[in-house]
RODO-2510 file (C-alpha; in nm, 4 decimals, decimal comma):
residues 624
     n   res          X          Y          Z
     1     m     8,3821     0,9904     2,1396
     2     g     8,7486     0,9079     2,0726
     3     k     8,9629     0,7887     2,3597
     4     l     9,1877     1,0424     2,5233
     5     k     9,5550     0,9652     2,5528
     6     g     9,7733     1,0931     2,8295
     7     s     9,9943     1,2730     2,5758
     8     d     9,6907     1,4659     2,4469
     9     l     9,6091     1,6221     2,7818
    10     p     9,7153     1,9725     2,8780
    11     l     9,9983     1,9553     3,1294
    12     n    10,0933     2,1983     3,3999
    13     e    10,4325     2,3536     3,3421
    14     i    10,6331     2,5164     3,6214
    15     i    10,9291     2,7375     3,5336
    16     d    11,1724     2,8728     3,7935
    17     t    11,2285     3,2404     3,7132
    18     g    11,4198     3,3416     4,0221
    19     p    11,2180     3,5698     4,2462
    20     s    10,8912     3,4773     4,0711
    21     e    10,7355     3,1427     3,9905
    22     i    10,5165     3,1035     3,6812
    23     v    10,2700     2,8158     3,6648
    24     e    10,1423     2,7503     3,3116
    25     k     9,8194     2,5611     3,2518
    26     f     9,6241     2,4796     2,9384
    27     l     9,2505     2,5309     2,9419
    28     d     8,9910     2,3879     2,7065
    29     v     8,7421     2,6551     2,6126
    30     s     8,4447     2,4781     2,4589
    31     e     8,1627     2,5649     2,6314
    32     i     6,5302     2,9671     4,3871
    33     e     6,3504     3,1924     4,4134
    34     n     6,4979     3,5451     4,4478
    35     e     6,3991     3,6759     4,7872
    36     r     6,5431     4,0224     4,7538
    37     n     6,5265     4,1965     4,4209
    38     n     6,8085     4,4362     4,5050
    39     s     7,0591     4,1555     4,5630
    40     l     7,0907     4,0846     4,1880
    41     v     7,4307     4,1624     4,0359
    42     r     7,5722     4,1640     3,6862
    43     i     7,8852     3,9519     3,6504
    44     d     8,1095     4,0048     3,3514
    45     i     8,1316     3,7073     3,1115
    46     n     8,5098     3,6890     3,1541
    47     m     8,4686     3,6482     3,5317
    48     i     8,2449     3,3454     3,4730
    49     e     8,4338     3,1999     3,1807
    50     y     8,7881     3,2256     3,3139
    51     p     8,9620     3,1460     3,6466
    52     l     9,0451     3,5032     3,7479
    53     f     9,0214     3,3974     4,1137
    54     t     9,2165     3,0850     4,2061
    55     k     9,0423     2,8028     4,3940
    56     s     9,3719     2,6608     4,5164
    57     t     9,4345     2,6506     4,8926
    58     s     9,8119     2,6223     4,8402
    59     k     9,8925     2,9588     4,6855
    60     k    10,2531     3,0782     4,6770
    61     k    10,3912     3,4285     4,6897
    62     n    10,5138     3,5666     4,3549
    63     q    10,3489     3,2778     4,1706
    64     i    10,2304     3,3835     3,8252
    65     i     9,9745     3,1538     3,6613
    66     r     9,9318     3,1415     3,2878
    67     y     9,6309     2,9618     3,1380
    68     f     9,6679     2,8657     2,7721
    69     f     9,3818     2,7970     2,5316
    70     n     9,5816     2,6228     2,2606
    71     r     9,9125     2,4410     2,2142
    72     s    10,0559     2,7227     2,0022
    73     k    10,0293     2,9506     2,3093
    74     e     9,8746     3,2234     2,0934
    75     a     9,5764     3,2615     2,3279
    76     y     9,6147     3,2813     2,7028
    77     i     9,5417     3,4602     3,0299
    78     q     9,8186     3,5402     3,2749
    79     v     9,7527     3,6386     3,6380
    80     n    10,0352     3,8516     3,7801
    81     p    10,0441     3,9205     4,1564
    82     t    10,2169     4,2253     4,2957
    83     s    10,5693     4,1623     4,4212
    84     g    10,5748     3,9589     4,7425
    85     d    10,1998     3,8824     4,7301
    86     y     9,9570     3,6101     4,6202
    87     i     9,7117     3,6055     4,3290
    88     p     9,3427     3,6718     4,4204
    89     g     9,1517     3,3812     4,5686
    90     e     8,8307     3,2978     4,7541
    91     l     8,8212     3,6044     4,9807
    92     e     8,8923     3,8460     4,6928
    93     e     8,6135     3,6881     4,4867
    94     r     8,3643     3,7378     4,7721
    95     v     8,4766     4,0990     4,8190
    96     f     8,4384     4,1641     4,4457
    97     i     8,0836     4,0206     4,4397
    98     a     7,9970     4,2510     4,7307
    99     l     8,1446     4,5481     4,5403
   100     l     7,9304     4,4659     4,2361
   101     k     7,6251     4,4752     4,4633
   102     i     7,7354     4,8130     4,6048
   103     m     7,7980     4,9474     4,2530
   104     r     7,4400     4,8463     4,1636
   105     d     7,3114     5,0321     4,4700
   106     k     7,5145     5,3361     4,3611
   107     k     7,3267     5,3376     4,0270
   108     y     7,6058     5,1678     3,8290
   109     s     7,8402     5,4627     3,8530
   110     n     8,1871     5,3531     3,7435
   111     i     8,3399     5,5536     4,0291
   112     f     8,1727     5,5078     4,3660
   113     y     8,2555     5,5386     4,7338
   114     t     8,2178     5,2743     5,0027
   115     t     8,3552     5,1645     5,3383
   116     i     8,4896     4,8362     5,4683
   117     s     8,1835     4,8127     5,6950
   118     e     7,9546     4,8433     5,3903
   119     i     8,1527     4,5747     5,2091
   120     l     8,1258     4,3399     5,5098
   121     t     7,7517     4,4025     5,5344
   122     n     7,7071     4,3117     5,1670
   123     m     7,9211     4,0023     5,2168
   124     g     7,6714     3,8863     5,4786
   125     i     7,9156     3,9148     5,7706
   126     a     7,7536     3,9686     6,1115
   127     q     7,8298     4,3135     6,2575
   128     e     7,9736     4,1689     6,5788
   129     s     8,2412     3,9972     6,3657
   130     f     8,3451     4,3102     6,1707
   131     k     8,6506     4,3843     6,3839
   132     g     8,8261     4,0606     6,2929
   133     f     8,7751     4,1234     5,9199
   134     y     8,8882     4,4853     5,8731
   135     g     9,2540     4,4022     5,8116
   136     r     9,1774     4,1087     5,5805
   137     i     8,9320     4,3100     5,3682
   138     g     9,1845     4,5939     5,3390
   139     k     9,4478     4,3511     5,2073
   140     a     9,1960     4,1914     4,9720
   141     l     9,1102     4,5312     4,8220
   142     i     9,4780     4,6078     4,7653
   143     r     9,5260     4,2654     4,6052
   144     l     9,2279     4,3203     4,3752
   145     s     9,3630     4,6552     4,2585
   146     q     9,7297     4,5587     4,2280
   147     t     9,6986     4,2188     4,0585
   148     s     9,7307     4,2585     3,6828
   149     y     9,5854     4,0332     3,4147
   150     t     9,7331     3,9797     3,0702
   151     f     9,4764     3,8682     2,8111
   152     k     9,6191     3,7586     2,4754
   153     n     9,3514     3,6848     2,2143
   154     s     9,1160     3,5898     2,4990
   155     l     8,9332     3,8906     2,6509
   156     y     8,5671     3,9041     2,5497
   157     s     8,4323     4,2516     2,4744
   158     n     8,0658     4,3207     2,4096
   159     k     8,1691     4,6477     2,2445
   160     i     8,3145     4,4549     1,9492
   161     k     8,0851     4,1535     1,9992
   162     g     8,3783     3,9159     2,0290
   163     i     8,7288     3,8405     2,1497
   164     i     8,9844     4,1229     2,1428
   165     e     9,2519     3,9749     1,9192
   166     e     9,5474     4,1475     2,0764
   167     q     9,7225     4,1642     2,4116
   168     v     9,5343     4,3497     2,6843
   169     n     9,6932     4,4318     3,0203
   170     t     9,4496     4,5363     3,2891
   171     n     9,3583     4,5037     3,6541
   172     i     9,0059     4,4366     3,7784
   173     m     8,9608     4,7593     3,9694
   174     n     9,1353     5,0601     4,1193
   175     i     9,0994     5,1796     4,4786
   176     h     9,2021     5,4873     4,6721
   177     s     9,1679     5,5087     5,0518
   178     i     9,0702     5,8602     5,1656
   179     s     9,0750     6,0059     5,5172
   180     f     8,8649     6,3054     5,6232
   181     k     9,1667     6,5358     5,5889
   182     q     9,2357     6,4106     5,2339
   183     a     8,8726     6,4364     5,1214
   184     n     8,7512     6,7149     4,8976
   185     s     8,4325     6,9085     4,9733
   186     i     8,2076     6,6560     4,7946
   187     e     8,3810     6,3528     4,9480
   188     k     8,3429     6,4992     5,2989
   189     e     7,9686     6,4227     5,2650
   190     h     8,0579     6,0549     5,3186
   191     f     8,1940     6,1353     5,6662
   192     k     7,8632     6,2546     5,8123
   193     d     7,8670     5,9437     6,0292
   194     r     8,1451     6,0314     6,2737
   195     r     8,2303     5,6645     6,3137
   196     v     8,3631     5,6620     5,9555
   197     k     8,7354     5,7260     5,9638
   198     e     8,8136     5,6294     5,6055
   199     i     8,6252     5,5909     5,2783
   200     i     8,7302     5,3886     4,9742
   201     k     8,7021     5,5277     4,6230
   202     v     8,6436     5,2369     4,3824
   203     s     8,6624     5,2292     4,0045
   204     i     8,5933     4,9097     3,8071
   205     s     8,8359     4,8810     3,5147
   206     d     8,6944     4,9802     3,1766
   207     h     8,7038     4,6395     3,0059
   208     f     8,4939     4,4778     3,2798
   209     y     8,2717     4,7805     3,3408
   210     d     8,1809     4,8077     2,9702
   211     n     8,0637     4,4455     2,9691
   212     i     7,8638     4,4965     3,2898
   213     i     7,6659     4,7947     3,1592
   214     r     7,6250     4,6536     2,8093
   215     k     7,5322     4,2923     2,7373
   216     g     7,8541     4,1110     2,8257
   217     y     7,7228     3,9810     3,1555
   218     l     7,4955     3,7294     3,3275
   219     v     7,2727     3,8108     3,6245
   220     y     7,3108     3,6265     3,9556
   221     d     7,1788     3,6704     4,3075
   222     s     7,4735     3,7996     4,5119
   223     q     7,3230     3,6712     4,8379
   224     l     7,2947     3,3257     4,6877
   225     l     7,6535     3,3285     4,5588
   226     l     7,7938     3,4493     4,8896
   227     s     7,5931     3,1906     5,0831
   228     m     7,7977     2,9191     4,9097
   229     e     8,0844     2,8407     5,1442
   230     n     8,2606     2,6284     4,8825
   231     p     8,4162     2,8435     4,6023
   232     i     8,4157     2,5400     4,3720
   233     t     8,0371     2,5106     4,4072
   234     r     8,0028     2,8816     4,3268
   235     a     8,2249     2,8535     4,0167
   236     l     8,0439     2,5385     3,9001
   237     y     7,7023     2,7012     3,9412
   238     m     7,7968     3,0150     3,7453
   239     l     7,9703     2,8168     3,4703
   240     v     7,6972     2,5558     3,4226
   241     n     7,4320     2,8294     3,4229
   242     k     7,6196     3,0012     3,1387
   243     l     7,6865     2,6833     2,9397
   244     r     7,3273     2,5635     2,9443
   245     f     7,1748     2,9020     2,8479
   246     n     6,8052     2,8036     2,8733
   247     r     6,8347     2,4310     2,8093
   248     l     6,6961     2,1920     3,0667
   249     y     6,9701     1,9381     2,9969
   250     l     7,3448     1,9809     2,9759
   251     k     7,6109     1,7159     2,9192
   252     v     7,9733     1,8184     2,9529
   253     l     8,3121     1,6470     2,9826
   254     s     8,4357     1,6376     3,3413
   255     m     8,7785     1,7511     3,2196
   256     n     8,6167     2,0572     3,0636
   257     l     8,4797     2,1646     3,4020
   258     i     8,8008     2,0705     3,5833
   259     k     9,0046     2,2959     3,3564
   260     r     8,7617     2,5860     3,3607
   261     i     8,7104     2,6099     3,7386
   262     p     9,0083     2,5093     3,7563
   263     l     9,0863     2,2048     3,9707
   264     s     9,3820     1,9699     3,9847
   265     e     9,4488     1,8094     3,6451
   266     n     9,6779     1,5382     3,7802
   267     i     9,5903     1,2348     3,5691
   268     q     9,6791     0,9919     3,8482
   269     k     9,4337     1,1681     4,0836
   270     i     9,1558     1,2390     3,8356
   271     a     8,9047     1,0171     4,0216
   272     r     8,9669     1,2202     4,3388
   273     t     8,9142     1,5474     4,1501
   274     i     8,5824     1,4211     4,0110
   275     k     8,4792     1,3392     4,3679
   276     v     8,5326     1,7093     4,4471
   277     l     8,3048     1,7976     4,1543
   278     e     8,0482     1,5458     4,2730
   279     k     8,0422     1,7080     4,6172
   280     s     7,9633     2,0446     4,4560
   281     c     7,6947     1,8854     4,2379
   282     e     7,5332     1,7465     4,5522
   283     e     7,5445     2,0917     4,7082
   284     l     7,3728     2,2465     4,4033
   285     k     7,1057     1,9780     4,4168
   286     r     7,0526     2,0366     4,7895
   287     m     7,0103     2,4106     4,7214
   288     d     6,7582     2,3288     4,4454
   289     l     6,9778     2,4982     4,1833
   290     i     6,9748     2,1849     3,9677
   291     d     6,7118     1,9122     3,9498
   292     h     6,9589     1,6230     3,9493
   293     y     7,2831     1,5066     3,7878
   294     n     7,4603     1,1920     3,6680
   295     i     7,8313     1,1198     3,6479
   296     i     7,9088     0,8874     3,3572
   297     k     8,2479     0,7198     3,3851
   298     n     8,2609     0,5801     3,0277
   299     s     8,5689     0,3585     2,9786
   300     k     8,7759     0,5497     3,2350
   301     w     8,7533     0,8562     3,4581
   302     l     8,9573     1,0606     3,2132
   303     e     8,6700     1,0353     2,9632
   304     s     8,3914     1,0826     3,2157
   305     e     8,1001     1,3192     3,1576
   306     i     7,8494     1,4897     3,3850
   307     e     7,4830     1,5299     3,2976
   308     f     7,2904     1,8175     3,4541
   309     f     6,9103     1,8210     3,4589
   310     f     6,6961     2,1284     3,5209
   311     d     6,3298     2,2043     3,5711
   312     q     6,1287     2,4797     3,4021
   313     k     6,1280     2,6639     3,7361
   314     h     6,5043     2,7128     3,6959
   315     n     6,4470     2,8826     3,3606
   316     n     6,1666     3,0940     3,5079
   317     l     6,3994     3,2045     3,7857
   318     k     6,6797     3,2844     3,5423
   319     q     6,4426     3,4897     3,3260
   320     s     6,3067     3,6761     3,6285
   321     y     6,6648     3,7638     3,7300
   322     f     6,7311     3,9024     3,3820
   323     y     6,4103     4,1070     3,3519
   324     d     6,4186     4,2384     3,7091
   325     d     6,7754     4,3550     3,6570
   326     k     6,6983     4,5013     3,3136
   327     n     6,3975     4,6934     3,4454
   328     h     6,6104     4,8282     3,7291
   329     f     6,8816     4,9383     3,4832
   330     d     6,6301     5,0875     3,2366
   331     n     6,4729     5,2882     3,5194
   332     l     6,8180     5,4175     3,6112
   333     l     6,8675     5,5346     3,2535
   334     i     6,5330     5,7138     3,2541
   335     t     6,5997     5,8759     3,5924
   336     h     6,9493     5,9709     3,4810
   337     t     6,8101     6,1390     3,1704
   338     d     6,5227     6,3127     3,3504
   339     s     6,7621     6,4552     3,6080
   340     g     6,9697     6,6134     3,3323
   341     c     7,2991     6,4671     3,4588
   342     q     7,5767     6,4757     3,2043
   343     g     7,8428     6,2798     3,3873
   344     q     8,0920     6,5671     3,4037
   345     g     8,4152     6,4073     3,5092
   346     d     8,2396     6,1502     3,7270
   347     g     8,3593     5,8419     3,5433
   348     n     8,0238     5,7807     3,3768
   349     t     8,1373     5,8202     3,0152
   350     s     8,0565     5,4585     2,9294
   351     f     7,7240     5,4836     3,1128
   352     e     7,6380     5,7958     2,9102
   353     t     7,7221     5,6114     2,5874
   354     v     7,4878     5,3293     2,6793
   355     k     7,2220     5,5862     2,7700
   356     l     7,2425     5,7385     2,4226
   357     e     7,2348     5,3958     2,2553
   358     t     6,9574     5,2579     2,4744
   359     f     6,7211     5,5391     2,5658
   360     d     6,5570     5,5574     2,2216
   361     k     6,4415     5,1961     2,2737
   362     i     6,3035     5,2360     2,6263
   363     p     5,9204     5,2424     2,5997
   364     t     5,8198     5,5030     2,8596
   365     d     5,4556     5,6052     2,9088
   366     e     5,5417     5,9488     2,7705
   367     k     5,6761     5,7987     2,4465
   368     i     5,3732     5,5723     2,4051
   369     e     5,1462     5,8748     2,4508
   370     l     5,3414     6,0714     2,1863
   371     v     5,2985     5,7840     1,9385
   372     f     4,9235     5,7747     2,0110
   373     k     4,9029     6,1483     1,9354
   374     e     5,0359     6,0818     1,5843
   375     l     4,7880     5,7985     1,5153
   376     p     4,4200     5,8468     1,4175
   377     i     4,2017     5,9225     1,7204
   378     k     4,0162     5,5915     1,6968
   379     a     4,3468     5,4115     1,7634
   380     r     4,2883     5,4721     2,1360
   381     e     3,9917     5,2333     2,1204
   382     l     4,2243     4,9406     2,0389
   383     k     4,3059     4,7699     2,3695
   384     t     4,6025     4,5711     2,2335
   385     l     4,7692     4,8696     2,0663
   386     p     4,9569     5,0082     2,3726
   387     k     5,1464     4,6809     2,4109
   388     a     5,2136     4,6702     2,0359
   389     i     5,3563     5,0251     2,0503
   390     k     5,5695     4,9357     2,3550
   391     d     5,7134     4,6276     2,1783
   392     a     5,7702     4,8305     1,8599
   393     i     5,9707     5,0958     2,0480
   394     r     6,1859     4,8220     2,2024
   395     q     6,2543     4,6751     1,8578
   396     y     6,2707     4,9753     1,6231
   397     g     6,3297     5,2748     1,8506
   398     f     6,0962     5,5605     1,9428
   399     e     6,1890     5,7917     1,6535
   400     t     6,1098     5,5327     1,3860
   401     v     5,7826     5,4279     1,5542
   402     k     5,6689     5,7901     1,5816
   403     y     5,7364     5,8550     1,2116
   404     v     5,5532     5,5346     1,1139
   405     a     5,2549     5,6472     1,3238
   406     e     5,2508     5,9750     1,1246
   407     y     5,2698     5,7754     0,8008
   408     v     4,9767     5,5490     0,9015
   409     t     4,7580     5,8524     0,9742
   410     k     4,8306     5,9975     0,6302
   411     q     4,7271     5,6697     0,4624
   412     k     4,3748     5,6859     0,6170
   413     v     4,3538     5,3085     0,6606
   414     g     4,0799     5,1039     0,8233
   415     n     4,2741     4,8442     1,0228
   416     i     4,5136     5,0746     1,2077
   417     r     4,6943     4,8167     1,4224
   418     s     4,7598     4,5715     1,1390
   419     y     4,8769     4,8440     0,8992
   420     f     5,0967     5,0017     1,1686
   421     l     5,2733     4,6714     1,2450
   422     q     5,3179     4,5781     0,8785
   423     a     5,4521     4,9238     0,7936
   424     l     5,7180     4,8754     1,0621
   425     e     5,8022     4,5199     0,9636
   426     k     5,8059     4,5687     0,5864
   427     g     5,9509     4,9184     0,5745
   428     w     5,6556     5,0772     0,3956
   429     a     5,7272     5,4149     0,5552
   430     e     6,0953     5,4216     0,4629
   431     e     6,0660     5,7029     0,2080
   432     y     5,8436     5,9053     0,4386
   433     i     6,0902     5,8672     0,7275
   434     l     6,3705     5,9657     0,4924
   435     s     6,1952     6,2879     0,3900
   436     r     6,1058     6,3707     0,7530
   437     k     6,4694     6,3297     0,8573
   438     i     6,5810     6,5498     0,5683
   439     n     6,3352     6,8210     0,6723
   440     n     6,4327     6,7954     1,0384
   441     t     6,8031     6,8071     0,9601
   442     t     6,7634     7,0960     0,7153
   443     d     6,5570     7,2973     0,9653
   444     k     6,8170     7,2341     1,2319
   445     v     7,0960     7,3545     1,0059
   446     k     6,8985     7,6681     0,9134
   447     n     6,8396     7,7497     1,2792
   448     e     7,2012     7,7093     1,3822
   449     k     7,4501     7,9855     1,3060
   450     n     7,8178     7,9663     1,2168
   451     i     7,8125     7,5943     1,1479
   452     k     8,0997     7,4773     0,9299
   453     p     8,0102     7,2302     0,6536
   454     i     8,0932     6,8683     0,7360
   455     e     8,1660     6,6112     0,4668
   456     n     7,9610     6,2906     0,4490
   457     t     7,6846     6,4271     0,6727
   458     e     7,3478     6,2553     0,7064
   459     v     7,1961     6,5245     0,4838
   460     e     7,4418     6,4510     0,2046
   461     l     7,3729     6,0789     0,2341
   462     l     6,9991     6,1355     0,2175
   463     d     7,0388     6,3725    -0,0783
   464     r     7,2450     6,1074    -0,2493
   465     k     6,9673     5,8537    -0,1966
   466     i     6,7104     6,0880    -0,3524
   467     d     6,9407     6,1485    -0,6520
   468     i     6,9683     5,7732    -0,7090
   469     q     6,5905     5,7262    -0,6779
   470     l     6,5313     6,0019    -0,9350
   471     f     6,7948     5,8498    -1,1629
   472     m     6,6285     5,5066    -1,1539
   473     e     6,2897     5,6597    -1,2346
   474     s     6,4232     5,8630    -1,5280
   475     i     6,6174     5,5930    -1,7170
   476     p     6,4625     5,3592    -1,9796
   477     k     6,3040     5,0340    -1,8647
   478     e     6,5801     4,8216    -2,0250
   479     k     6,8538     5,0088    -1,8415
   480     r     6,6627     4,9919    -1,5131
   481     e     6,6144     4,6139    -1,5498
   482     y     6,9818     4,5721    -1,6356
   483     i     7,0880     4,7513    -1,3157
   484     e     6,8367     4,5560    -1,1061
   485     n     6,9772     4,2309    -1,2489
   486     l     7,3294     4,3391    -1,1572
   487     v     7,2167     4,4198    -0,8033
   488     y     7,0308     4,0882    -0,7730
   489     k     7,3340     3,8960    -0,8953
   490     d     7,5547     4,0746    -0,6429
   491     y     7,2975     4,0074    -0,3689
   492     i     7,2830     3,6324    -0,4443
   493     k     7,6612     3,6193    -0,4459
   494     e     7,6677     3,7761    -0,0985
   495     c     7,3967     3,5399     0,0317
   496     g     7,5690     3,2290    -0,1018
   497     m     7,2369     3,0691    -0,1924
   498     e     6,9117     3,1427    -0,3754
   499     t     6,5799     3,0393    -0,2201
   500     k     6,2301     3,1814    -0,1845
   501     i     6,3453     3,3549     0,1330
   502     q     6,6262     3,5301    -0,0541
   503     k     6,3836     3,6400    -0,3275
   504     m     6,1393     3,7811    -0,0724
   505     a     6,4183     3,9553     0,1146
   506     f     6,5515     4,1074    -0,2075
   507     s     6,2069     4,2383    -0,3030
   508     a     6,1610     4,3963     0,0398
   509     a     6,5028     4,5616     0,0401
   510     k     6,5466     4,6244    -0,3327
   511     e     6,5565     5,0040    -0,3114
   512     s     6,8207     5,0151    -0,0402
   513     l     7,0266     4,7445    -0,2173
   514     i     7,0165     4,9431    -0,5427
   515     f     7,1236     5,2555    -0,3537
   516     d     7,4209     5,0758    -0,1957
   517     y     7,5225     4,9217    -0,5293
   518     l     7,5020     5,2451    -0,7309
   519     n     7,6739     5,4375    -0,4557
   520     k     7,9723     5,2037    -0,4988
   521     n     7,9507     5,1809    -0,8808
   522     e     7,9076     5,5386    -1,0038
   523     n     8,0132     5,4415    -1,3571
   524     l     7,6624     5,2996    -1,4088
   525     f     7,5220     5,6541    -1,4096
   526     d     7,6879     5,7015    -1,7498
   527     l     7,5808     5,3645    -1,8890
   528     g     7,5061     5,3917    -2,2630
   529     e     7,2599     5,1905    -2,4681
   530     e     7,5453     5,0008    -2,6349
   531     n     7,6429     4,8559    -2,2992
   532     i     7,3094     4,6847    -2,2415
   533     v     7,2593     4,5127    -2,5799
   534     e     7,4066     4,1909    -2,4467
   535     v     7,1827     4,2023    -2,1428
   536     e     6,8698     4,2465    -2,3543
   537     n     6,9246     3,8914    -2,4814
   538     t     6,9784     3,7577    -2,1311
   539     t     6,6732     3,7027    -1,9150
   540     e     6,6658     3,7492    -1,5403
   541     v     6,6113     3,3734    -1,5049
   542     d     6,9330     3,3056    -1,7004
   543     i     7,1300     3,5332    -1,4696
   544     i     6,9812     3,3796    -1,1559
   545     e     7,0321     3,0201    -1,2718
   546     s     7,3941     3,0778    -1,3706
   547     t     7,4547     3,2437    -1,0356
   548     i     7,2968     2,9524    -0,8466
   549     e     7,5092     2,7035    -1,0365
   550     k     7,8208     2,9004    -0,9441
   551     v     7,7154     2,9148    -0,5782
   552     k     7,6603     2,5386    -0,5665
   553     i     8,0218     2,4880    -0,6663
   554     e     8,1702     2,7487    -0,4357
   555     t     7,9638     2,7084    -0,1170
   556     e     7,9649     2,4358     0,1465
   557     l     7,6581     2,4488     0,3673
   558     r     7,5424     2,2566     0,6721
   559     e     7,2122     2,3476     0,8291
   560     k     7,0700     2,1049     1,0853
   561     q     6,9758     2,0608     1,4481
   562     y     7,2464     1,9380     1,6858
   563     k     7,1956     1,7574     2,0154
   564     n     7,4719     1,9614     2,1771
   565     i     7,7386     2,2164     2,0878
   566     s     8,0116     1,9489     2,0913
   567     m     7,8604     1,7756     1,7874
   568     f     7,8292     2,1173     1,6224
   569     q     8,2010     2,1807     1,6836
   570     l     8,2917     1,8507     1,5172
   571     d     8,1142     1,9656     1,2004
   572     i     8,3000     2,2981     1,2175
   573     l     8,6329     2,1146     1,2448
   574     e     8,5409     1,8855     0,9552
   575     l     8,4428     2,1754     0,7289
   576     l     8,7547     2,3725     0,8237
   577     d     8,9889     2,0742     0,7982
   578     g     9,3204     2,1841     0,6479
   579     y     9,2981     2,5471     0,7543
   580     d     9,5370     2,7245     0,9892
   581     v     9,4945     2,5578     1,3291
   582     k     9,5409     2,8899     1,5130
   583     e     9,2610     3,0532     1,3157
   584     v     9,0262     2,7572     1,3688
   585     d     9,0980     2,7684     1,7450
   586     k     9,0057     3,1373     1,7559
   587     i     8,6822     3,0772     1,5659
   588     i     8,5717     2,7913     1,7930
   589     r     8,6550     2,9942     2,1058
   590     l     8,4356     3,2780     1,9821
   591     v     8,1481     3,0417     1,8923
   592     n     8,1659     2,8914     2,2430
   593     i     8,1123     3,2360     2,3959
   594     t     7,8725     3,4073     2,1539
   595     n     7,7228     3,1127     1,9552
   596     y     7,7993     3,3152     1,6399
   597     f     8,0904     3,3943     1,4080
   598     e     8,1235     3,5671     1,0718
   599     g     8,4541     3,6431     0,9027
   600     e     8,7213     3,5508     0,6501
   601     i     8,9532     3,2493     0,6559
   602     e     9,2068     3,1801     0,3813
   603     g     9,0053     3,3142     0,0877
   604     h     8,6691     3,1975     0,2200
   605     h     8,3828     3,3780     0,3934
   606     i     8,2441     3,1787     0,6852
   607     i     7,9224     3,2172     0,8836
   608     i     7,8694     2,9988     1,1920
   609     e     7,5558     3,0209     1,4052
   610     y     7,4638     2,7781     1,6837
   611     k     7,0992     2,7703     1,7950
   612     d     6,9950     2,5345     2,0706
   613     g     6,6827     2,3391     1,9765
   614     e     6,6758     2,4902     1,6272
   615     n     6,8630     2,4494     1,3019
   616     s     7,2218     2,5672     1,3328
   617     l     7,4220     2,6966     1,0388
   618     i     7,7756     2,6490     0,9057
   619     k     7,8326     2,8152     0,5672
   620     l     8,1687     2,8369     0,3919
   621     t     8,1751     3,0400     0,0686
   622     k     8,4790     3,0874    -0,1547
   623     n     8,5626     3,4513    -0,2284
   624     n     8,6234     3,5596    -0,5880
***
């Protein structure tokens, strides 16, 4: 590790802007048993990754803080308090965690109603102490709703599977206090308890809500988080849990943690700041949330690192959190569907979208029974088949599994389970599924009246596929081989390499690859014999070998196992040396969050994939 110089460190910058004060900071972005199941909450990745709640005890009114992720200032987060107020801190974070728990209890509805008493209960505050907290919680709610956040090339969105590369202005949530007189007929139901004088209508902002109901979140025990009196310990626990994923060992620069929490970056007081981190590490060890830790000073405190060690029980706990929460959410989707709710104006649009995307892959008993009905009757004698069907629905979706079950029955095979699984994995039933979808779609169209024709419908696409299949069967062998060679050459070019795996993959997907290629190159339908004379003298081996030789020149590839993501990043920087620094920064930020990137950079196609404990991949291919 190279030595850090004082001039290389991010510095705090304070600018006097009159009535407001902006504090600019640079951040490096590199990367128990649950006693009560219903205390689990989903926390948006951005909440864990970024300091949206300050840990500072010396906040100032009208102080805007801007956290930068690179020296060019192209990527940053800015926290903007409302006029005359402070940015959210420790109390607001605790209130927000309690609200996430309440939202879970309200079946993840984006708009839900609560009371300050309910918030205090979920914060773990004793009822006899409620009176002293009412005013503070009210102010915290206002602060949460009125503070705005500006994300520039920094907000992670699971919808697009990456960072939104534009400026996003948003708050965390919106609130509306409602008295009995202001309440509508439905809202008056919340005033059945006469002690309730006011209810609070809460709506989590779309960017955060979308991540919470999709896969842009991590699961934590809200009771555990709120039991941590020290906000630094809470931030450290959530961050380290994210960084390690499921590894039992994590080594990270102290400065990385200091900037991400964030703590004081004063170089002269760095040893004191690390003492603060050490105190939180001790607290995590005492709570049995880590096994143990080491602080390694190296040549000086500025270059120090912290090692975190975990036991398998920590992974088991983390997995149980995830599956318990997922089962709870899946059951909500099933209940929501069975009840026939359509989310009419209730703020559940995103929830409904997830329902449509997810429900096909939820293996209910009813779906498993429907699949069994399509299989031969002796399939019910196979004890391991129900689990295989359940796993198949999770992976391929109910509709596909049901069609494959029909296909297996028509084949009259002996080993039902083996044939069923291979048909799914290898796509043997693809043509059958295609024809079934055509029939279903055609029947639906026939049964519906006054339907206007729509261009590029699924029917037209399926018809197109059949036309191409018939075309390939009707042309001479030489012409068919010529087209297949063209498709193979294009496939190898896209892959960037040619191995046994690529050959097997091409064979398995040849029909769909030919369809895609001919759909884009319609001129090949009119290919004459004179156009394939040259190809008749060129064997498939010649084409493949020339393609491989070309790929060897144009592709740089690194595929190996790395001890940690930092070493992986060094290889990325080395391969991308000389490229636009801004672009490289964006790529590394995305890899730190998702462990994956694919895109274009200055005439090259790049694929980056980090896998802990397995071979990771960096592939840079020059575009033609």
